[in-house]
C-alpha positions in Angstrom: 115.8 91.6 8.9 114.3 94.2 11.3 116.5 96.4 13.4 118.2 94.7 16.3 116.6 95.4 19.7 120.0 96.6 20.9 122.8 98.0 18.6 125.8 100.2 19.0 126.3 103.8 17.9 129.9 105.0 18.7 130.3 104.7 22.4 126.6 104.2 23.2 124.1 101.3 23.0 120.9 102.3 21.2 117.6 100.5 20.9 115.6 100.1 17.7 114.0 103.5 18.1 117.4 105.2 18.4 117.2 105.8 22.2 120.3 105.6 24.2 120.2 102.3 26.2 121.8 101.5 29.5 122.2 97.8 29.9 122.0 97.0 33.6 122.0 93.3 34.5 123.4 90.3 36.3 125.5 87.3 35.5 123.3 84.2 35.7 124.8 82.4 37.5 127.8 81.4 39.5 126.9 77.7 39.7 126.7 77.4 35.9 130.4 76.5 36.1 129.6 73.1 37.5 127.4 70.2 36.4 123.9 69.7 37.8 122.9 68.6 40.4 126.0 67.8 42.6 128.9 69.0 40.5 129.8 72.0 42.6 133.1 72.3 44.5 131.3 71.6 47.8 131.1 68.0 46.6 134.2 65.8 46.3 135.0 64.5 42.8 137.8 62.8 40.9 136.2 64.0 37.6 136.0 60.5 36.2 132.5 61.1 35.0 133.5 64.1 32.9 132.1 62.6 29.7 128.7 61.7 31.1 127.8 64.7 33.3 125.0 67.2 32.4 124.6 70.9 32.9 120.8 70.8 32.4 119.5 72.6 35.5 122.1 75.3 35.5 121.1 78.1 36.3 117.9 76.5 37.5 115.3 73.9 36.5 113.0 75.2 33.8 110.0 74.9 36.2 111.6 77.5 38.4 112.6 79.9 35.6 109.7 82.3 35.7 110.1 82.9 39.5 113.8 83.7 39.2 113.6 85.7 36.0 110.6 87.7 37.2 112.5 88.5 40.4 115.6 89.7 38.4 113.4 91.8 36.1 111.5 93.2 39.0 114.7 94.4 40.6 115.2 96.6 37.5 117.7 94.6 35.6 117.2 94.4 31.8 120.1 92.2 30.8 121.5 88.8 31.5 125.1 87.7 30.9 123.9 84.1 30.7 126.7 81.6 31.5 127.5 78.4 29.7 130.8 76.6 29.3 132.6 74.8 26.6 132.3 71.7 28.8 128.5 72.0 29.1 128.1 71.9 25.3 130.8 69.4 24.3 131.7 67.3 27.3 131.0 63.8 25.7 133.9 64.1 23.2 135.1 66.1 20.2 132.2 67.2 18.1 129.6 65.5 20.3 127.3 68.2 21.4 124.8 67.8 24.2 121.6 68.5 22.2 119.3 68.3 25.2 121.4 70.9 27.0 121.4 73.2 24.0 117.6 72.9 24.0 117.5 73.7 27.7 119.8 76.7 27.4 117.6 78.1 24.5 114.5 77.6 26.6 116.1 79.7 29.5 117.0 82.4 27.1 113.5 82.4 25.6 111.9 82.7 29.0 114.2 85.6 29.8 112.8 87.4 26.7 109.3 86.9 28.0 110.4 88.9 31.1 111.8 91.7 29.0 115.4 90.6 29.5 118.2 91.0 26.9 120.7 88.1 26.9 124.3 87.9 25.8 125.9 84.5 25.9 129.0 84.1 28.0 131.2 81.1 27.3 132.7 81.1 30.8 136.1 79.8 32.0 138.3 80.3 35.0 141.8 78.8 35.0 140.9 76.7 31.9 138.9 73.8 33.3 137.3 72.1 36.4 140.1 69.6 36.3 142.7 72.4 36.6 141.0 74.3 39.4 138.2 76.3 37.7 135.7 75.6 34.9 135.5 75.8 31.1 137.1 73.2 28.9 136.0 69.6 28.7 138.1 66.9 30.3 138.8 65.2 26.9 140.7 68.4 25.9 143.5 67.4 28.2 143.7 64.0 26.6 143.9 65.6 23.2 146.8 67.7 24.5 148.5 64.6 25.7 148.0 65.4 29.4 146.7 63.2 32.2 144.6 65.3 34.5 144.4 62.5 37.1 148.1 63.3 37.8 147.8 67.1 38.2 147.5 67.1 42.0 150.3 64.7 42.6 152.6 66.7 40.3 151.5 70.0 41.8 150.5 71.0 38.3 147.1 72.4 39.5 145.6 73.6 42.7 142.1 72.0 42.8 139.7 72.3 45.7 138.3 68.7 45.2 141.9 67.4 45.8 143.0 69.7 48.5 139.9 70.2 50.7 139.0 67.8 53.5 135.3 67.2 53.0 135.1 64.9 56.1 135.9 67.9 58.3 133.2 70.2 59.7 135.6 73.1 59.3 134.2 75.3 56.5 137.3 77.4 55.9 140.5 75.4 55.6 143.2 78.0 55.1 146.0 75.5 55.6 144.7 73.2 52.9 142.8 75.4 50.5 143.0 79.1 51.2 140.1 81.3 50.1 140.5 82.9 46.7 143.5 80.7 46.0 142.1 79.2 42.7 143.7 82.0 40.7 147.2 80.7 41.5 146.5 78.1 38.8 147.3 80.6 36.0 151.0 80.1 36.7 150.9 76.3 37.3 151.8 73.9 34.5 148.3 72.6 33.5 147.0 76.1 32.9 150.1 77.5 31.4 150.4 74.6 28.9 146.7 74.9 27.9 146.6 78.6 27.4 149.9 78.8 25.6 148.6 76.1 23.2 145.2 77.8 22.7 146.6 81.2 21.7 150.2 80.7 20.6 150.5 77.1 19.4 151.0 78.0 15.7 153.7 80.5 16.6 155.6 78.7 19.4 155.0 75.0 18.7 154.2 74.7 14.9 154.9 71.0 14.9 152.5 70.2 17.8 149.8 68.5 15.7 146.5 67.2 17.1 144.0 65.4 14.8 145.8 66.7 11.7 145.9 70.3 12.8 148.2 72.5 14.8 147.2 72.4 18.5 146.0 76.0 18.4 143.8 75.4 15.4 142.5 72.2 17.0 141.5 73.9 20.3 140.0 77.0 18.7 138.1 75.0 16.1 136.5 72.9 18.8 135.8 75.9 21.1 134.2 77.9 18.3 132.4 74.8 17.1 130.7 74.5 20.4 129.9 78.3 20.2 128.4 77.8 16.8 126.2 74.9 17.9 124.7 77.0 20.7 124.4 80.0 18.4 122.3 78.0 16.0 120.0 77.0 18.8 119.3 80.6 19.9 119.4 82.4 16.6 115.6 82.8 16.5 115.5 84.7 19.7 115.6 88.5 19.2 116.4 89.2 22.8 119.7 87.4 22.4 121.9 90.4 21.4 125.4 88.8 21.2 128.2 86.6 22.5 131.1 87.2 24.9 134.4 86.1 23.3 135.8 84.1 26.2 135.6 84.9 29.9 138.9 86.3 31.3 141.3 84.5 28.9 144.7 83.5 30.2 148.1 84.4 28.7 149.9 81.1 29.5 153.6 81.5 29.4 153.6 84.1 26.7 155.7 87.1 27.6 157.8 85.3 30.3 161.5 84.6 30.4 162.2 80.8 30.7 164.0 80.7 34.0 164.0 84.1 35.8 161.5 84.3 38.7 159.1 87.2 38.7 159.4 89.7 41.5 156.9 92.2 40.2 154.2 92.6 37.6 155.3 94.2 34.4 153.5 95.5 31.3 154.9 92.4 29.4 153.7 90.0 32.2 150.9 91.8 34.1 149.7 88.9 36.4 150.0 90.1 40.0 152.8 88.7 42.0 152.1 87.6 45.6 154.2 86.0 48.3 154.6 82.3 47.8 156.0 80.1 45.0 157.2 81.9 41.9 156.9 79.4 39.1 158.9 80.0 36.0 158.1 78.3 32.7 161.2 76.1 33.1 159.9 75.0 36.5 156.6 74.2 35.0 158.0 72.3 32.1 160.4 70.3 34.3 157.6 69.5 36.8 155.2 68.5 34.0 157.9 65.9 32.8 158.1 64.4 36.3 161.0 66.3 37.8 161.0 67.3 41.5 161.8 71.0 41.2 162.9 73.7 43.6 160.7 76.7 43.3 161.7 80.2 44.5 159.5 81.3 47.4 158.8 85.1 47.5 158.3 87.2 50.6 158.4 90.8 51.6 161.7 92.5 51.9 162.5 95.3 54.3 160.3 97.5 52.1 156.8 95.9 52.2 156.2 97.0 48.7 159.0 94.9 47.3 159.1 91.1 47.0 162.3 89.1 47.1 163.3 85.4 47.0 163.5 84.3 50.6 163.6 80.5 50.3 163.3 77.5 48.0 160.3 75.1 48.1 160.1 71.7 46.5 157.3 70.9 44.1 156.3 67.6 42.5 158.1 65.7 45.2 156.4 62.5 44.0 158.2 62.9 40.6 155.0 62.4 38.6 154.8 63.2 34.9 151.5 64.7 33.7 152.3 63.9 30.0 150.7 60.7 28.6 154.0 60.1 26.7 157.4 60.2 28.2 158.5 63.0 25.9 160.0 65.1 24.4 157.2 67.5 25.1 156.0 70.0 22.4 158.1 72.8 23.8 161.2 70.7 23.9 160.6 69.7 20.3 160.3 73.3 19.4 163.7 74.2 20.9 162.7 75.9 24.2 164.6 73.5 26.6 166.2 70.1 26.8 165.2 67.4 29.3 168.5 65.7 30.2 169.3 63.3 33.0 172.7 65.1 33.3 170.9 68.4 33.9 168.0 70.1 32.2 169.0 73.0 30.0 167.4 76.2 28.8 168.0 76.4 25.1 166.1 79.7 24.5 165.6 82.0 27.4 163.3 84.2 25.3 161.3 81.4 23.7 158.0 82.6 25.1 158.6 86.3 24.6 160.5 87.0 21.4 160.0 85.9 17.8 162.0 87.0 14.8 163.9 89.5 17.0 160.7 91.2 18.2 158.8 91.0 21.5 155.6 88.9 21.1 152.6 91.2 21.0 149.9 88.9 22.5 147.0 91.3 21.8 147.7 92.0 18.2 149.3 88.7 17.2 146.9 86.4 19.0 143.9 88.2 20.3 143.1 90.1 17.1 142.6 87.0 14.9 140.8 85.3 17.8 138.3 88.1 18.1 137.9 88.1 14.3 137.2 84.3 14.4 134.6 84.7 17.2 132.8 87.4 15.3 132.9 85.4 12.1 131.5 82.4 13.9 128.5 84.0 15.5 127.7 86.3 12.6 127.6 83.4 10.2 124.6 82.4 12.2 123.1 85.8 12.8 124.7 89.0 11.3 123.3 91.4 13.8 124.9 90.0 16.9 127.3 92.1 19.0 130.7 90.8 20.0 131.4 91.4 23.8 135.2 91.3 23.8 137.5 90.5 26.7 141.2 90.6 27.2 143.1 88.9 30.1 141.8 90.9 33.1 145.2 91.5 34.5 146.1 93.6 31.4 143.8 96.4 32.5 145.8 99.2 34.0 149.1 98.1 32.5 148.8 100.5 29.5 148.0 97.8 27.1 144.8 98.1 25.0 142.7 96.0 22.8 144.1 95.0 19.4 144.4 97.7 16.7 141.9 95.8 14.5 138.7 95.0 16.3 135.6 93.6 14.5 132.8 96.1 13.8 130.1 96.4 16.4 132.3 95.1 19.2 131.7 96.0 22.9 134.4 96.6 25.5 133.2 94.0 28.1 136.1 94.3 30.5 135.7 93.4 34.2 136.3 95.5 37.3 136.5 94.6 41.0 137.6 96.2 44.2 140.4 93.7 44.7 140.9 94.7 48.4 137.3 93.7 49.1 137.4 90.6 46.9 140.6 89.2 48.5 140.3 90.4 52.1 136.5 90.0 52.3 136.2 93.1 54.5 134.4 96.4 54.1 134.1 99.2 56.7 130.8 101.0 56.2 132.0 103.8 58.5 135.0 104.8 56.3 134.9 108.0 54.3 133.0 107.3 51.1 134.4 110.1 48.9 137.9 108.7 48.4 136.5 105.3 47.7 134.0 106.7 45.1 136.8 108.7 43.5 138.9 105.6 43.2 136.1 103.6 41.7 135.3 106.4 39.3 138.8 106.7 38.1 139.4 103.0 37.6 136.1 102.5 35.7 136.8 105.6 33.6 140.1 104.0 32.6 138.2 100.8 31.5 135.8 103.0 29.5 138.7 104.7 27.9 139.8 101.3 26.5 136.6 101.2 24.5 137.4 104.5 22.8 140.3 102.7 21.0 137.9 100.5 19.0 138.1 101.8 15.5 137.5 105.5 14.6 134.2 105.8 16.6 135.0 103.9 19.7 132.7 101.3 21.3 130.3 101.0 24.2 131.7 99.7 27.5 129.8 97.2 29.5 131.5 96.2 32.8 130.9 92.5 32.3 131.7 91.6 36.0 131.8 93.5 39.2 130.4 92.7 42.7 131.2 92.0 46.3 131.5 88.8 48.4 128.6 88.4 50.8 130.6 86.6 53.4 132.1 90.0 54.2 133.6 90.6 57.7 133.8 86.9 58.6 130.2 86.3 57.5 128.7 88.6 60.1 125.5 89.1 58.1 125.0 85.3 57.9 125.4 85.1 61.7 122.9 87.9 62.2 120.4 86.1 59.9 120.9 82.9 61.8 120.1 84.7 65.1 116.8 85.8 63.6 117.6 89.3 62.7 115.9 90.7 59.6 115.8 93.9 57.7 118.3 95.8 55.5 120.5 96.8 58.5 122.3 93.5 58.5 123.4 94.1 54.9 124.5 97.7 55.6 128.2 97.1 54.7 127.2 95.3 51.5 124.7 97.8 50.4 127.1 100.7 50.9 129.8 99.1 48.9 127.5 98.3 46.1 125.9 101.7 46.1 129.3 103.3 45.7 130.0 101.1 42.7 126.7 101.9 41.1 127.3 105.6 41.8 130.5 105.4 39.7 128.7 103.5 37.0 125.9 106.2 36.9 128.4 109.0 36.8 130.1 107.4 33.8 126.8 106.3 32.2 128.2 102.8 31.9 126.3 99.6 31.3 127.1 96.6 33.5 126.3 93.1 34.5 126.9 92.4 38.2 128.5 89.2 39.4 126.1 87.4 40.2 122.7 85.7 40.8 123.1 82.1 41.9 119.8 80.3 42.4 121.4 77.6 44.5 123.4 79.9 46.8 123.6 79.1 50.5 124.9 81.0 53.5 127.6 78.4 54.0 131.3 79.1 53.8 131.8 75.8 52.1 129.1 76.2 49.5 128.4 79.9 48.7 127.9 80.0 44.9 128.9 76.4 44.5 132.3 77.2 43.1 135.6 77.5 45.1 133.9 78.9 48.1 133.0 82.1 46.3 129.9 83.9 47.5 128.9 86.9 45.5 125.3 86.2 44.8 122.6 88.9 45.3 120.1 86.1 46.0 120.3 83.2 48.3 117.9 80.3 49.2 118.8 81.0 52.8 117.3 84.5 52.6 114.0 83.1 51.3 111.7 83.1 54.3 108.3 83.8 52.7 108.1 87.4 54.1 109.7 89.4 51.4 107.1 89.2 48.5 108.7 89.9 45.2 112.0 90.7 47.0 112.2 87.4 48.9 115.8 86.0 48.8 117.5 89.3 48.2 120.7 90.3 49.9 121.5 94.0 50.3 118.6 95.0 48.1 119.0 98.7 48.6 122.5 98.5 47.2 121.7 97.1 43.8 118.0 97.8 43.3 118.0 101.5 42.5 116.6 104.0 40.0 118.3 104.5 36.6 117.3 105.3 33.0 117.4 102.1 30.9 116.2 104.1 27.8 116.6 107.8 27.0 115.0 109.9 24.3 118.3 111.5 23.4 121.8 111.3 24.9 122.3 111.1 28.6 124.5 113.8 30.0 124.3 113.0 33.7 122.7 110.5 36.0 122.8 110.3 39.8 121.0 108.9 42.8 121.5 110.0 46.4 119.4 110.5 49.5 116.2 109.4 47.8 116.5 111.8 44.9 117.2 110.6 41.3 118.4 113.2 38.7 118.7 112.7 35.0 120.0 115.2 32.4 119.8 114.5 28.7 120.1 116.2 25.4 116.6 115.5 24.3 115.8 114.6 20.7 112.0 114.7 20.0 112.6 113.2 16.6 113.1 109.9 18.4 109.5 108.6 18.6 109.8 106.7 21.9 110.1 108.3 25.4 112.6 108.2 28.2 112.0 105.3 30.6 113.2 105.5 34.3 113.1 102.5 36.6 111.7 103.5 40.0 111.9 100.7 42.6 109.5 100.5 45.5 112.4 99.7 47.8 113.5 103.4 47.5 110.2 105.0 46.7 107.6 103.1 48.7 105.0 105.9 48.9 104.9 107.4 45.5 107.0 109.9 43.6 107.2 113.6 42.8 108.6 114.4 39.3 110.0 117.7 38.2 110.8 118.4 34.5 112.8 121.4 33.3 111.0 121.8 29.9 107.5 123.3 30.1 106.2 121.1 27.2 107.6 117.9 28.6 105.2 115.4 30.3 105.4 112.3 32.4 103.4 109.3 33.6 104.0 106.6 36.2 103.2 102.9 36.0 103.4 101.7 39.6 103.0 98.1 38.7 105.8 98.3 36.1 108.0 100.4 38.5 108.5 102.9 35.7 108.3 106.6 35.1 107.9 107.6 31.4 109.0 111.1 30.2 108.3 112.7 26.8 110.5 115.6 25.8 108.7 118.8 24.8 111.5 120.2 22.7 115.1 119.6 21.6 117.8 120.5 24.0 118.6 120.0 27.7 116.0 118.2 29.7 116.4 117.7 33.4 114.3 115.2 35.2 114.2 114.9 39.0 112.3 112.1 40.8 111.9 112.4 44.5 110.0 110.3 47.1 106.5 111.6 47.8 
């Protein structure tokens, strides 16, 4: 087999020539979480068709592929984190793969290669499944677990837009019924907690929970990895497919939690953020799942705004609905965690989810390490040169926890990063001082990159698998300006500045990244957005397509994300920066590498040509205007400085 197009060397990506590679791309796309054509959360659904739906057409119909992929490549991106879901592959039932969808996905990946785009496959999930508020697992998985997802809403076991949102109302934001960005609260609700605990910790915590002749953990992981293997076989012939993501933002379930004590703050053992509102404990979740009406501690701010306290109690599952298909005992009761008793439910083991054999449960080394090994084994049984893009629960980042001690060879740190203030508040002031914000972004991303240094003895490359901004910033003022007929980059000034600061930090750290996201069906509509839980982070929208932008038609905040960088370097990059129309690159040049440095130069920032200055007398350069590229050949070994300025 020939050398892979992209491989790893210590903390760097390299191409087949040995050049350092910067992978800069997008996630394609946000609506891949939902079936085609009307499966998005802007449409009501009871999910009764979950076995017969189709994801063919996500991220776009094949006849539209070249237009979208050409646009993405033209904006300088060289990589796609191409979404799929377990449900998309295996929705019909256990072991029943959607062969037509697999053909479709492979065709999209192949067309991406024709446009010079690398692809790594992302088996995406958010809060486990569409039926539990997000996307990912097929509906039949709940049946296999013994759960009835049609009862989740009545039992308060999941917070799902399709159940809570009033689609008959013209009001787009319904904060009293379904607050924006509230989907993540599902991680602590019973449906999610049961599923994630079973997926990672079933063999340890519930050894007698048997599904189809196997422990529940083995059953779930076998089917998840079986779907991954089915897709892997379908794209194995494509050299531009460089690897697979392990599982998008995996949850922790109840692992690490005490049974009955409400959480007042995040801890290293339980890093999920704590917000005002209901503070579900595992016991609350288990009791509610069995049909109890439970009283949940409600948290609020104390005298010190930085400290949460219990300020009230709120009822949950007032209907007294059980989500289990059988009356019980549930698998956790059978394993000795608690007792369901009409005389009063009892905790039997307060440390059931956090201690085993007298030791704290180490989720990363006990559960994630073997999972990463299984994913690597699964994909490399199909194609040995594929990279593993590894993710932990995103809330672990910043807690001091790291990836497992034993990581598969040729793994990539694919952790995510967001400015949480922008993401949750959907506000950005373009007039605020930029330096403190850039310093914060740099430090946070540097910490993520440091996590990659813990992979084996040589470390691993870091690719920020997700980052981005909501485009409905500042109450959707850009959308309103567009609707008034305003055009030009000025209406996206806040968005462009926020993105530019993020890319400045990525450049300074020489990090690879895939921005979230490009959604082909996106609309400037607070109900629709990316077609999933009212999120709107797409750099492209149908509503920005007006026929006047040429190759850039449909772009949002183009100047923020379409900027110069060096995708390939003839040596090792020491510094890379772009500011005020001036791009600077410093590298330790290696002329023994037979291929030159390539620099992407977008017309958006350099509309009238370029002036290039090289520090080595023997170095030379050329420009290909049509390809938006400057090519530089080093004249000798050692430091080479390249400056590209607008002519």
